[in-house]
RODO-2510 file (C-alpha; in nm, 4 decimals, decimal comma):
residues 590
     n   res          X          Y          Z
     1     m     7,4794     5,8259     6,8010
     2     e     7,3675     6,1841     6,7601
     3     i     7,3528     6,5164     6,9357
     4     n     7,0086     6,5269     7,0912
     5     q     7,0173     6,8497     7,2906
     6     v     7,2435     7,1424     7,3704
     7     k     7,2139     7,3690     7,6743
     8     i     7,3945     7,7012     7,6739
     9     k     7,4053     7,9348     7,9732
    10     g     7,5834     8,2698     7,9809
    11     f     7,7684     8,2247     7,6502
    12     r     7,7813     8,5225     7,4142
    13     n     7,4201     8,6092     7,3244
    14     f     7,2737     8,2953     7,4879
    15     k     7,1612     8,3668     7,8441
    16     d     6,9867     8,0348     7,9088
    17     a     6,8823     7,8318     7,6049
    18     t     6,7867     7,4695     7,5539
    19     i     6,8016     7,3594     7,1907
    20     n     6,6916     7,0221     7,0598
    21     f     6,8554     6,8698     6,7514
    22     s     6,7628     6,5916     6,5098
    23     q     6,9632     6,3701     6,2758
    24     k     6,9382     6,6422     6,0098
    25     s     6,9020     6,9875     6,1669
    26     l     6,8568     7,3189     5,9881
    27     i     6,9352     7,6384     6,1810
    28     i     6,7692     7,9538     6,0499
    29     g     6,7147     8,3070     6,1757
    30     p     6,8008     8,6705     6,1004
    31     n     7,1554     8,7967     6,0671
    32     d     7,3485     8,8424     6,3933
    33     i     7,1003     8,6290     6,5869
    34     g     7,3659     8,3790     6,6979
    35     k     7,3749     8,0936     6,4452
    36     t     7,7553     8,1016     6,4285
    37     n     7,7782     8,1370     6,8077
    38     l     7,5671     7,8248     6,8510
    39     i     7,7911     7,6347     6,6120
    40     f     8,1037     7,7610     6,7881
    41     a     7,9665     7,6331     7,1185
    42     l     7,9569     7,2858     6,9626
    43     r     8,3003     7,3325     6,8098
    44     i     8,4597     7,4112     7,1469
    45     l     8,3761     7,0599     7,2595
    46     l     8,3983     6,8685     6,9322
    47     d     8,6099     7,0386     6,6632
    48     k     8,9598     6,8944     6,6627
    49     s     9,0758     7,1621     6,4177
    50     l     9,0481     7,4159     6,7027
    51     s     9,3641     7,4390     6,9072
    52     d     9,3874     7,4921     7,2831
    53     v     9,4479     7,8594     7,2093
    54     d     9,1347     7,8774     6,9918
    55     i     8,9096     7,7461     7,2671
    56     e     9,0648     7,9562     7,5440
    57     p     8,7689     8,1635     7,6745
    58     k     8,7795     8,5400     7,6302
    59     d     8,5873     8,8169     7,8031
    60     s     8,3754     8,8545     7,4899
    61     d     8,2545     8,4940     7,5297
    62     f     8,0557     8,5763     7,8447
    63     y     7,6940     8,6902     7,8211
    64     a     7,7083     9,0611     7,7516
    65     y     7,3740     9,1941     7,8776
    66     e     7,4003     9,0978     8,2455
    67     d     7,6875     9,0592     8,4875
    68     t     7,8000     8,6990     8,4703
    69     n     8,1341     8,5396     8,5340
    70     t     8,0569     8,1872     8,4236
    71     f     7,9239     8,0141     8,1168
    72     l     7,8297     7,6546     8,0474
    73     i     7,7910     7,4509     7,7289
    74     l     7,6360     7,1059     7,7738
    75     i     7,5804     6,8550     7,4917
    76     k     7,3541     6,5543     7,5342
    77     f     7,4158     6,2559     7,3044
    78     t     7,1656     5,9728     7,2604
    79     d     7,1878     5,6244     7,1058
    80     v     7,5545     5,5954     7,2009
    81     t     7,5914     5,2327     7,0996
    82     e     7,9118     5,2349     6,8901
    83     d     8,1924     5,0232     7,0333
    84     i     8,4563     5,2878     6,9596
    85     l     8,2668     5,5302     7,1847
    86     r     8,1751     5,2851     7,4596
    87     s     8,5374     5,1759     7,4911
    88     r     8,6459     5,5369     7,5452
    89     f     8,3708     5,6664     7,7714
    90     r     8,2843     5,3396     7,9521
    91     e     8,0837     5,4140     8,2703
    92     r     8,0155     5,7687     8,1547
    93     i     7,7512     5,6256     7,9178
    94     s     7,4180     5,5553     8,0844
    95     a     7,2120     5,2376     8,0676
    96     d     6,9854     5,4291     7,8270
    97     d     7,2851     5,4916     7,5966
    98     e     7,3113     5,8607     7,6848
    99     l     7,6305     6,0636     7,7202
   100     f     7,6790     6,4221     7,8381
   101     l     7,9784     6,6392     7,7506
   102     g     8,0245     6,9824     7,9044
   103     f     8,2506     7,2866     7,8987
   104     r     8,2548     7,5442     8,1782
   105     a     8,4423     7,8733     8,2031
   106     n     8,4813     8,0847     8,5166
   107     r     8,6113     8,4405     8,5271
   108     d     8,7839     8,5925     8,8310
   109     i     8,7292     8,9685     8,8207
   110     d     8,9959     9,0405     9,0843
   111     t     9,2781     8,8546     8,9121
   112     q     9,1456     8,9131     8,5579
   113     s     9,1918     8,5421     8,4880
   114     i     8,9634     8,2869     8,3240
   115     e     8,9715     7,9160     8,3989
   116     h     8,7954     7,6481     8,1985
   117     s     8,7390     7,2754     8,2187
   118     f     8,5738     6,9861     8,0366
   119     f     8,3248     6,7435     8,1911
   120     a     8,1575     6,4160     8,0970
   121     g     7,9004     6,1887     8,2553
   122     h     7,5989     5,9645     8,2082
   123     s     7,3651     6,2413     8,3324
   124     e     7,3714     6,6133     8,4092
   125     s     7,4014     6,5415     8,7790
   126     a     7,6859     6,2913     8,7367
   127     m     7,9333     6,5044     8,5450
   128     e     8,3025     6,4608     8,6290
   129     e     8,5895     6,6779     8,5164
   130     l     8,8081     6,5368     8,2382
   131     e     9,1687     6,5738     8,3459
   132     n     9,2979     6,5155     7,9935
   133     g     9,0545     6,7519     7,8249
   134     r     8,9190     6,6579     7,4820
   135     f     9,0775     6,3127     7,4806
   136     y     8,7802     6,1776     7,2857
   137     l     8,8326     6,3766     6,9645
   138     k     8,9956     6,0867     6,7801
   139     v     8,6715     5,8914     6,7993
   140     l     8,4053     6,1648     6,8373
   141     n     8,4345     6,4958     6,6612
   142     l     8,2689     6,7620     6,4487
   143     k     8,3840     6,8702     6,1049
   144     y     8,3048     7,2353     6,0449
   145     i     8,2770     7,3887     5,7004
   146     s     8,2673     7,7665     5,7091
   147     s     8,0641     7,9812     5,4735
   148     n     8,3993     8,1414     5,3830
   149     r     8,5398     7,8073     5,2692
   150     n     8,8257     7,8039     5,0217
   151     l     8,6657     7,5729     4,7677
   152     s     8,9832     7,4994     4,5720
   153     a     9,1763     7,4075     4,8854
   154     f     8,8862     7,1952     5,0168
   155     i     8,8549     7,0088     4,6866
   156     k     9,2277     6,9408     4,6754
   157     k     9,2257     6,8064     5,0300
   158     e     8,9098     6,5954     4,9902
   159     k     9,0380     6,4555     4,6596
   160     r     9,3573     6,3321     4,8256
   161     i     9,1615     6,1707     5,1104
   162     l     8,9312     6,0026     4,8572
   163     f     9,2329     5,8666     4,6670
   164     k     9,3880     5,7404     4,9913
   165     e     9,0741     5,5577     5,1011
   166     t     9,0068     5,4011     4,7598
   167     k     9,3688     5,2850     4,7455
   168     e     9,3279     5,1005     5,0728
   169     k     9,0158     4,9223     4,9456
   170     r     9,1877     4,7741     4,6375
   171     s     9,2164     4,4006     4,5963
   172     p     9,5684     4,2491     4,5641
   173     a     9,5113     4,2007     4,1894
   174     e     9,4067     4,5634     4,1457
   175     k     9,7088     4,6846     4,3415
   176     d     9,9478     4,4772     4,1261
   177     a     9,7879     4,6119     3,8071
   178     d     9,8157     4,9703     3,9358
   179     d    10,1816     4,9219     4,0334
   180     q    10,2610     4,7994     3,6815
   181     k    10,0855     5,1006     3,5270
   182     l    10,2801     5,3374     3,7551
   183     i    10,6109     5,1794     3,6411
   184     e    10,5055     5,2349     3,2809
   185     l    10,3981     5,5911     3,3621
   186     k    10,7383     5,6673     3,5180
   187     g    10,9074     5,5535     3,1993
   188     d    10,6795     5,7788     2,9957
   189     l    10,7566     6,0762     3,2231
   190     d    11,1328     6,0168     3,1931
   191     n    11,0945     6,0083     2,8155
   192     i    10,8892     6,3314     2,8133
   193     n    11,1457     6,5066     3,0352
   194     s    11,4229     6,4113     2,7922
   195     i    11,2318     6,5373     2,4866
   196     i    11,1046     6,8725     2,6190
   197     p    11,4498     7,0379     2,6633
   198     e    11,5346     6,9493     2,2991
   199     l    11,2445     7,1504     2,1561
   200     t    11,4023     7,4486     1,9778
   201     f    11,1994     7,7222     2,1480
   202     i    11,2478     7,5562     2,4886
   203     k    11,6239     7,5189     2,4311
   204     n    11,6620     7,8832     2,3187
   205     s    11,4527     8,0094     2,6094
   206     t    11,6669     7,8097     2,8513
   207     t    11,9859     7,9558     2,7059
   208     v    11,8635     8,3160     2,7275
   209     l    11,7372     8,2691     3,0830
   210     n    12,0658     8,1185     3,2056
   211     q    12,2686     8,3961     3,0388
   212     e    12,0658     8,6574     3,2258
   213     l    12,1004     8,4688     3,5537
   214     e    12,4817     8,4580     3,5118
   215     k    12,4826     8,8389     3,4998
   216     l    12,3180     8,8444     3,8444
   217     s    12,5446     8,5950     4,0251
   218     f    12,8532     8,3919     3,9403
   219     r    12,6895     8,0914     4,1111
   220     h    12,4528     8,0627     3,8160
   221     s    12,7468     7,9685     3,5906
   222     t    12,7655     7,6296     3,7626
   223     h    12,3968     7,5856     3,8534
   224     r    12,1778     7,6067     3,5453
   225     v    11,7959     7,6055     3,5274
   226     a    11,5909     7,3962     3,2833
   227     f    11,2271     7,3413     3,1854
   228     d    11,0551     7,0061     3,2392
   229     v    10,7063     6,8689     3,3198
   230     g    10,7550     6,9306     3,6910
   231     t    10,8165     6,5774     3,8156
   232     s    10,9289     6,2328     3,7135
   233     d    10,7658     6,0862     4,0258
   234     s    10,4444     5,9238     3,9055
   235     s    10,2935     5,9125     4,2558
   236     r    10,3441     6,2858     4,3007
   237     m    10,1942     6,3501     3,9601
   238     i     9,8861     6,1447     4,0571
   239     d     9,8466     6,3555     4,3717
   240     n     9,8406     6,6691     4,1588
   241     v     9,5829     6,5592     3,9029
   242     r     9,3040     6,8110     3,8668
   243     l     8,9321     6,7818     3,8083
   244     v     8,8150     6,9000     3,4670
   245     s     8,4857     6,8942     3,2828
   246     k     8,4913     6,6573     2,9826
   247     y     8,2979     6,7388     2,6650
   248     n     8,3456     6,5340     2,3447
   249     d     8,6683     6,3955     2,4953
   250     k     8,7996     6,7485     2,5449
   251     s     8,8889     6,8885     2,8862
   252     v     8,7377     7,2164     2,9999
   253     e     8,8723     7,3917     3,3106
   254     i     8,6251     7,4102     3,5997
   255     g     8,6232     7,7698     3,7126
   256     g     8,2879     7,8607     3,8676
   257     d     8,2512     7,8679     4,2453
   258     g     7,9023     7,7209     4,2150
   259     k     8,0371     7,4145     4,0326
   260     n     8,3255     7,3875     4,2778
   261     n     8,0779     7,4015     4,5656
   262     q     7,8896     7,1036     4,4227
   263     i     8,2115     6,9130     4,3466
   264     f     8,3275     6,9638     4,7037
   265     f     8,0118     6,8122     4,8534
   266     a     8,0159     6,5265     4,5992
   267     l     8,3766     6,4421     4,6929
   268     w     8,2851     6,4588     5,0569
   269     a     7,9862     6,2294     5,0170
   270     a     8,1891     5,9839     4,8091
   271     k     8,4532     5,9680     5,0800
   272     n     8,1859     5,9060     5,3455
   273     e     8,0360     5,6254     5,1372
   274     i     8,3762     5,4544     5,1203
   275     l     8,4389     5,4973     5,4928
   276     e     8,0925     5,3766     5,5950
   277     n     8,2014     5,0175     5,6558
   278     h     8,5300     5,1178     5,8205
   279     l     8,4002     5,2888     6,1337
   280     i     8,7013     5,4308     6,3148
   281     e     8,5410     5,7547     6,4363
   282     i     8,2034     5,9254     6,4655
   283     t     8,1973     6,2564     6,2828
   284     i     7,9173     6,5119     6,2943
   285     y     7,9144     6,7515     6,0018
   286     c     7,8323     7,1194     6,0343
   287     i     7,7960     7,3292     5,7208
   288     e     7,7415     7,7029     5,7174
   289     e     7,5421     7,8352     5,4224
   290     p     7,5859     7,5503     5,1708
   291     e     7,3862     7,7598     4,9214
   292     v     7,6851     7,9859     4,8506
   293     h     7,7288     8,0501     4,4739
   294     l     7,4294     7,8322     4,3755
   295     h     7,1101     7,9415     4,2014
   296     p     6,7713     7,8499     4,3623
   297     h     6,7137     7,5209     4,1772
   298     q     7,0581     7,3908     4,2684
   299     q     7,0132     7,5094     4,6274
   300     r     6,7048     7,2898     4,6578
   301     k     6,8837     6,9945     4,4990
   302     l     7,1835     7,0367     4,7280
   303     a     6,9541     7,0447     5,0323
   304     e     6,7922     6,7199     4,9212
   305     y     7,1343     6,5683     4,8554
   306     l     7,2775     6,6624     5,1952
   307     s     6,9696     6,5642     5,3922
   308     t     6,9177     6,2230     5,2302
   309     l     7,2510     6,0890     5,1066
   310     l     7,4970     6,1774     5,3820
   311     k     7,4669     5,9173     5,6561
   312     n     7,6171     6,1110     5,9474
   313     q     7,4392     6,3661     6,1610
   314     i     7,4347     6,6978     5,9783
   315     i     7,3801     7,0490     6,1137
   316     i     7,3276     7,3191     5,8530
   317     t     7,2860     7,6945     5,8879
   318     t     7,1233     7,8822     5,6030
   319     h     6,9649     8,2029     5,4798
   320     s     6,8085     8,0237     5,1843
   321     p     6,4289     7,9807     5,1602
   322     q     6,4933     7,7187     4,8912
   323     i     6,6960     7,5027     5,1298
   324     t     6,4489     7,5609     5,4131
   325     s     6,1620     7,4424     5,1959
   326     e     6,3327     7,1052     5,1456
   327     f     6,3775     7,0244     5,5152
   328     s     6,1306     6,8461     5,7367
   329     p     5,9538     7,1010     5,9608
   330     n     6,0482     6,9121     6,2757
   331     s     6,4153     6,9497     6,1781
   332     i     6,4083     7,3308     6,1801
   333     i     6,5772     7,5295     6,4566
   334     r     6,4716     7,8942     6,4320
   335     l     6,6683     8,1320     6,6507
   336     y     6,5051     8,4550     6,7659
   337     s     6,5722     8,7338     7,0144
   338     e     6,3638     8,8045     7,3225
   339     n     6,4611     9,0437     7,6013
   340     l     6,8207     9,0669     7,4791
   341     e     6,8810     8,6919     7,4690
   342     t     6,8770     8,4434     7,1832
   343     k     6,6442     8,1458     7,2098
   344     a     6,5224     7,8654     6,9852
   345     a     6,1540     7,8594     6,8952
   346     n     5,9907     7,5688     7,0811
   347     n     6,3414     7,4698     7,1973
   348     g     6,4534     7,3785     6,8466
   349     c     6,3577     7,0640     6,6568
   350     s     6,0036     6,9927     6,7685
   351     e     5,6922     6,7989     6,6750
   352     i     5,4955     7,1119     6,7664
   353     i     5,6449     7,2848     6,4631
   354     a     5,5732     6,9803     6,2450
   355     e     5,2114     6,9688     6,3599
   356     s     5,1704     7,3356     6,2711
   357     f     5,2865     7,2650     5,9175
   358     q     5,0558     6,9683     5,8795
   359     r     4,7594     7,2028     5,8923
   360     f     4,8666     7,3335     5,5534
   361     g     4,7863     6,9967     5,4014
   362     h     5,0741     7,0273     5,1532
   363     r     5,4491     7,0718     5,1440
   364     l     5,5951     7,3991     5,2575
   365     s     5,6081     7,6402     4,9645
   366     i     5,8835     7,8883     4,8922
   367     i     5,6680     8,1884     4,9849
   368     p     5,6152     8,1098     5,3543
   369     a     5,9700     7,9734     5,3743
   370     e     6,0977     8,3216     5,2891
   371     a     5,8943     8,4615     5,5774
   372     f     6,0801     8,2380     5,8239
   373     f     6,3761     8,4741     5,7991
   374     a     6,1638     8,7766     5,8919
   375     d     6,1363     8,9493     6,2279
   376     v     5,7801     9,0564     6,1513
   377     v     5,5286     8,9095     5,9044
   378     f     5,2348     9,1157     5,7796
   379     l     4,9533     8,8797     5,6762
   380     v     4,7110     9,0012     5,4088
   381     e     4,4345     8,8390     5,2073
   382     g     4,5716     8,8499     4,8525
   383     t     4,8311     8,9531     4,5964
   384     s     4,6809     9,2980     4,5404
   385     e     4,7399     9,3787     4,9094
   386     i     5,1006     9,2644     4,8813
   387     l     5,1585     9,4910     4,5809
   388     f     4,9845     9,7853     4,7441
   389     y     5,1519     9,7658     5,0843
   390     k     5,5008     9,7149     4,9415
   391     a     5,4531    10,0242     4,7271
   392     l     5,2985    10,2139     5,0188
   393     a     5,5916    10,1289     5,2460
   394     a     5,8364    10,2615     4,9883
   395     s     5,6401    10,5721     4,8851
   396     t     5,4986    10,7290     5,1977
   397     g     5,6649    10,9930     5,4067
   398     y     5,6795    10,7351     5,6834
   399     k     5,9711    10,5645     5,5051
   400     i     5,9238    10,2040     5,6083
   401     d     6,2113     9,9964     5,4696
   402     l     6,0722     9,6424     5,4683
   403     d     6,3972     9,4687     5,3745
   404     r     6,6189     9,6633     5,6141
   405     q     6,3864     9,5919     5,9055
   406     n     6,3234     9,2265     5,8147
   407     i     5,9509     9,2708     5,7490
   408     s     5,7764     9,0302     5,5111
   409     i     5,4296     9,0738     5,3622
   410     l     5,2617     8,7391     5,3081
   411     s     4,9331     8,6581     5,1366
   412     v     4,7145     8,3851     5,2869
   413     e     4,5218     8,3709     4,9565
   414     g     4,1842     8,4269     5,1181
   415     v     4,0923     8,4447     5,4845
   416     g     4,2690     8,1315     5,6150
   417     f     4,4887     8,3221     5,8583
   418     k     4,4883     8,0600     6,1323
   419     v     4,7203     7,8031     5,9732
   420     y     4,9777     8,0732     5,9003
   421     i     4,9525     8,2168     6,2506
   422     q     5,0017     7,8722     6,4021
   423     i     5,3250     7,8239     6,2088
   424     l     5,4512     8,1743     6,2855
   425     n     5,3730     8,1259     6,6547
   426     a     5,5513     7,7912     6,6578
   427     l     5,8599     7,9592     6,5143
   428     k     5,8239     8,2647     6,7422
   429     i     5,7855     8,5042     6,4514
   430     r     5,5884     8,8179     6,5315
   431     w     5,2910     8,8864     6,3050
   432     i     5,0120     9,1319     6,2334
   433     l     4,7202     9,0978     5,9937
   434     r     4,4752     9,3073     5,7973
   435     t     4,1459     9,1646     5,6764
   436     d     3,8274     9,2901     5,5139
   437     y     3,5410     9,4115     5,7324
   438     d     3,3014     9,1801     5,5502
   439     t     2,9487     9,2563     5,6685
   440     s     2,7943     8,9490     5,5118
   441     k     2,4833     8,7340     5,5070
   442     i     2,4795     8,4365     5,7437
   443     p     2,4506     8,1172     5,5376
   444     h     2,1150     7,9402     5,5455
   445     q     1,9468     8,2176     5,7433
   446     d     1,6963     8,4489     5,5810
   447     n     1,8008     8,8137     5,5895
   448     k     2,0380     8,7628     5,8842
   449     y     2,3778     8,9317     5,8697
   450     q     2,7033     8,9378     6,0665
   451     f     3,0300     9,1300     6,1022
   452     a     3,2271     8,8451     5,9427
   453     g     3,5671     9,0198     5,9531
   454     i     3,5418     9,0978     6,3239
   455     k     3,4224     8,7442     6,4007
   456     r     3,7166     8,6089     6,1985
   457     c     3,9619     8,8061     6,4130
   458     l     3,7754     8,7189     6,7309
   459     a     3,8132     8,3484     6,6497
   460     i     4,1896     8,4046     6,6125
   461     y     4,1980     8,5803     6,9487
   462     k     4,0142     8,2943     7,1177
   463     e     4,2500     8,0323     6,9746
   464     f     4,5828     8,2091     7,0155
   465     f     4,5377     8,4620     7,2969
   466     n     4,2280     8,4410     7,5179
   467     d     4,4183     8,5829     7,8129
   468     s     4,2552     8,7399     8,1147
   469     n     4,1744     9,1026     8,0385
   470     p     3,8714     9,3321     7,9816
   471     f     3,8360     9,1896     7,6283
   472     n     3,6865     8,8728     7,7750
   473     e     3,4285     9,0819     7,9564
   474     l     3,3445     9,2553     7,6286
   475     i     3,3109     8,9179     7,4570
   476     n     3,0741     8,7902     7,7223
   477     l     2,8589     9,1017     7,7068
   478     k     2,8541     9,1990     7,3423
   479     e     2,9644     8,9154     7,1158
   480     p     2,5979     8,8355     7,0304
   481     l     2,5710     9,1857     6,8766
   482     l     2,8233     9,0851     6,6067
   483     s     2,5677     8,8695     6,4266
   484     n     2,1991     8,7956     6,3686
   485     f     2,0978     9,1487     6,2758
   486     e     1,8652     9,2042     5,9825
   487     g     1,9917     9,3607     5,6616
   488     d     2,3432     9,4665     5,5666
   489     l     2,2930     9,8044     5,7377
   490     p     2,3143     9,7055     6,1058
   491     p     2,1471     9,8985     6,3895
   492     q     2,3582    10,1564     6,5718
   493     t     2,3814     9,9363     6,8821
   494     n     2,5473     9,6646     6,6770
   495     v     2,7748     9,9178     6,5045
   496     d     2,8877    10,0583     6,8409
   497     a     2,9660     9,7090     6,9685
   498     a     3,1648     9,6348     6,6523
   499     k     3,3742     9,9493     6,7021
   500     e     3,4592     9,8409     7,0555
   501     f     3,5810     9,5062     6,9237
   502     e     3,7867     9,6784     6,6534
   503     k     3,9667     9,8857     6,9151
   504     f     4,0623     9,5799     7,1214
   505     l     4,1665     9,3750     6,8185
   506     i     4,4203     9,6416     6,7196
   507     d     4,5926     9,5799     7,0550
   508     y     4,6435     9,2230     6,9325
   509     n     4,7832     9,3383     6,5951
   510     m     4,4646     9,2645     6,4006
   511     f     4,3480     9,5457     6,1720
   512     l     4,0233     9,5677     5,9780
   513     s     3,9504     9,7671     5,6656
   514     y     3,6505    10,0010     5,6558
   515     k     3,5089     9,7624     5,3961
   516     d     3,7786     9,6178     5,1695
   517     l     4,0976     9,7467     5,0084
   518     e     3,9287     9,8720     4,6913
   519     n     3,6518    10,0636     4,8704
   520     d     3,8969    10,1998     5,1267
   521     l     4,1138    10,3385     4,8453
   522     l     3,8230    10,4852     4,6511
   523     f     3,7025    10,6791     4,9545
   524     s     4,0472    10,8040     5,0520
   525     e     4,2833    11,0809     4,9471
   526     i     4,3849    10,8698     4,6457
   527     k     4,0365    10,8957     4,4851
   528     p     4,1271    11,1723     4,2313
   529     y     4,4042    10,9545     4,0926
   530     l     4,1713    10,6548     4,0587
   531     i     3,9324    10,8732     3,8588
   532     e     4,2266    10,9825     3,6468
   533     f     4,3363    10,6214     3,5960
   534     f     3,9946    10,4910     3,4907
   535     e     3,8983    10,8164     3,3153
   536     i     3,5515    10,7951     3,4708
   537     a     3,3888    10,9404     3,7828
   538     d     3,1254    10,6728     3,8399
   539     e     3,2150    10,5147     4,1756
   540     q     3,0404    10,1822     4,1056
   541     k     3,2236    10,1421     3,7744
   542     i     3,5552    10,2275     3,9369
   543     i     3,4978     9,9668     4,2117
   544     a     3,3984     9,7108     3,9474
   545     g     3,7142     9,7895     3,7506
   546     m     3,9321     9,7557     4,0594
   547     q     3,7797     9,4236     4,1651
   548     k     3,7548     9,2558     3,8241
   549     n     4,1225     9,1563     3,8209
   550     k     4,2535     9,2854     4,1514
   551     a     4,6235     9,2087     4,1152
   552     t     4,6381     9,3253     3,7522
   553     f     4,4624     9,6506     3,8364
   554     m     4,6912     9,7142     4,1334
   555     y     5,0049     9,6495     3,9298
   556     l     4,8990     9,8840     3,6498
   557     f     4,7784    10,1550     3,8854
   558     l     5,0968    10,1500     4,0915
   559     k     5,3076    10,1493     3,7766
   560     s     5,1669    10,4893     3,6813
   561     h     5,0666    10,6367     4,0188
   562     s     5,2946    10,4963     4,2915
   563     d     5,4374    10,8442     4,3441
   564     k     5,0887    10,9614     4,4507
   565     l     5,0695    10,7228     4,7491
   566     l     5,2271    10,9892     4,9662
   567     v     4,8779    11,1368     5,0137
   568     l     4,7904    10,8330     5,2289
   569     k     5,0569    10,8926     5,4932
   570     n     4,7980    10,9948     5,7552
   571     n     4,5222    10,7552     5,6443
   572     q     4,4260    10,4576     5,8635
   573     i     4,5197    10,2322     5,5742
   574     i     4,8861    10,2704     5,6676
   575     s     4,8296    10,1722     6,0331
   576     p     4,9343     9,8057     5,9875
   577     l     5,2650     9,9148     5,8344
   578     k     5,3260    10,1544     6,1204
   579     r     5,2659     9,8714     6,3658
   580     c     5,5133     9,6503     6,1739
   581     k     5,7737     9,9236     6,1974
   582     k     5,7100     9,9740     6,5677
   583     i     5,7607     9,6030     6,6376
   584     a     6,0714     9,5878     6,4187
   585     d     6,2167     9,9011     6,5822
   586     h     6,1716     9,7387     6,9223
   587     i     6,3544     9,4269     6,8037
   588     e     6,6422     9,6377     6,6673
   589     i     6,6734     9,8196     7,0006
   590     l     6,6971     9,4843     7,1769
***
């Protein structure tokens, strides 16, 4: 059994969302987008640690951006074949092994009261109210682990459960052997408790302490205090054993939260392994930000561990690119905001997202994974553009704060923009791009040239936009003028047509350089500082020096001249950054 789909209408920042889940689901998205709200919607129906008071709807639970006095949370389960569930839900499970659980809240404005109820049925149209509420929690529930988890308390609790379950699995011979050892241990504890008070420094400390207590109250003259090991009950002592790190037979206290985080999940997994063949309930696990306190390598390992070893359905929220990179693309749920409501890209877990990734031809790398947490992604051709535009954003009078506004700059390492755009579109991440103008020779044609950069962007438009507007008329009339002209200095008619295309492409967030980044910089306000950097005035030599090792040049130039980038604040070269900021500002307003 697993959660297959969740529908949320009118709840918090979800106006009307349908979100598909998989056996292992990873929820990502910017801060305050609604990841915790989505999880809480599940918890209302499935988390037995929430009391009736906790799930009582409040005014703040209703959708805030439109007048609404009702909200609905509906969970669809599939593959409901377990006997413990079928015996509880009976006819509410369909012939296709589907089960629907729902929660509805209604607000009466006149009486200022809110009523709520639970529903179940074999389909959305056959839902019936549950008179006894969440009666099913003993056999179907969700265990929620907050990002603010108290690791020490969790470890202590999970350790005791692990001990309890392993005790129950002992053979009669093992139990008899353990009982004998506990009898021996009790004798040892009694002996220790008799020896400790006789140690001179313990005895003297006890005497001094009791003398001082007698000064405070006469009752202390008949009730004395003493030091001992804390218990003579061997079972209680076993319950209080602690985890330590052993090195050369010496115990070292475990103190780091990162280590405790890993120990917690290991204990949890071990307990699940023991319980696997003793199915008394179906538990879905939900973990918020498992990466807490772990460095990147351990984040990746933990993601692999959780997604492959734990047998139950798992729902994870994260801000970690490392964890995201380890999950199957069709298991990713990316939340985003559109017109004041939170939605899931492609309705959550989707083969459409997986197909977009397959065009990469390799596993998702950490660089694009980082971009999945952005509101806007600026696609450029190479590393030198990344270095330049990050420095430009920080140094110009325009003051574009990339991190604050969730803007990522991503290199496609060439001109292969399409595969990146397909992924970003699948995840509903807004993007813009800047590419070289590239007036280049047409392969296998003598002395025939084309506006390669414009044609590159036009191909993107045709694949991802191609809507009905005057651009299509322009394409029909003038696309032939973008190629098949002789020489790399095109006729004015062709140049005029190219400029018309440039203007329309900007409306679709596609920007072209005048030629390429290096030439655009040389013939800009920054030129005097390039001459100063290279200590030559020859333009051809400067261009050659800039293009020989592009990223190395850009790093060294920015290291010594980043404060001079302010002169570019009115240059067209900053236009893509301005567009990024405009898009991000609009998202923030929403």
